[in-house]
N, C-alpha and C positions, 0 to 999 in steps of 0.2 A: 503494499499500499505505500502510498504518496505520504511523506511526512511535511509537516507544515515548515516552513522558515522561521525564523527568527522574528518578522513579522507577522505571522501566525496566517500567513497565506501558503498556499500549494504552488511551487514553482512550477512553469511551466516544463523546464526541462528534464525537472525529475516525476512529469504526470506523463504513465502511458496509456494511451487512447483503450487499450484492450482492458484495462482495468473499469473504467465506467460501466459497465453492465454489473460487478461486485459490488459498487460503489451504490449505484441505485439500489441494489438487493440489498446490501446491509445497509441503507437508511430507512428501510419500511421496517415500520415498528412491529413486533410481534404481536398476536392476538391477545397473550398476557398484558401486554403495555398497553394497548387499545383500550382492554377490559379496566385497569387500573387506571387510566386517563379518564373514562367514561364513571366510574365511582369517584372519582377527585372532581370532576364536574357535579354530579351528582348531588355529594355531599355538599359542594358550593353553593348550589342553587337553594338547596334544604336550608342553609345557614343563613342565605338571604332571604330567603321566604320570609323564616322566621323572625327575621330582625325585620323586616317588612310590615308584616301580621303588629308586632311590639309597638310599631311607631306610630301605625293606624289606631290601635288602640288607646296610646297614651295621647295623640293628637284627638281623637273620639272625647276621653277623657277630659280635657283641658276646654275643649268647646262645650262639655256638659257644663263645667263648673261656671264657666262664662255666662251659660243661657241662664244657669239660676241666679247666679248675681244680678245679671240685669233685671231679671222677672222679679227676686226680690227686693230691689231697687225700685221698678216700676211699682210693685205694690205698695210700698212706702211711700212713696210721692203720691200717689192716687190717693191715701189714706188722709195725707198731711192736706193733700190739695181739697179732698172731702171736709175736712175739717174747717179748715180754712172758709168755706165756701157756707158751710152749716152758722158759724160763727158772725159773718157778714149779714147771712138772711136773719139770725135773731137781732143784730143790730141794726137793721134796715124795718124789720118788724116792730121792734121796740121805739125809732122813729116816727112808725107812720102812725103807732097806736097813741105817741103822745100828741103828733100833730090832729089826731082827728080827738082826742079830748081837749084842745086848746079853744 
């Protein structure tokens, strides 16, 4: 087989064209290597999917907390507004009764 030179390239003067079929044959992965690569790829995909599901779950939990806080804030503001309007109504009723009694 041709040996790489100091710069890592196979020098053309050392390379014999009759060795090309051998080099191509040796560069093909074995069935065991193909299966190992497939299993590693599947493991990476499973881990990626697991992390994606976790991120999605965390995102939904965060959004649920935001919705709850906004809903609580809205209800509180609504109650305060209703109480203010009831106080104004009482004041206006009192003023109307006073004017009617004059």
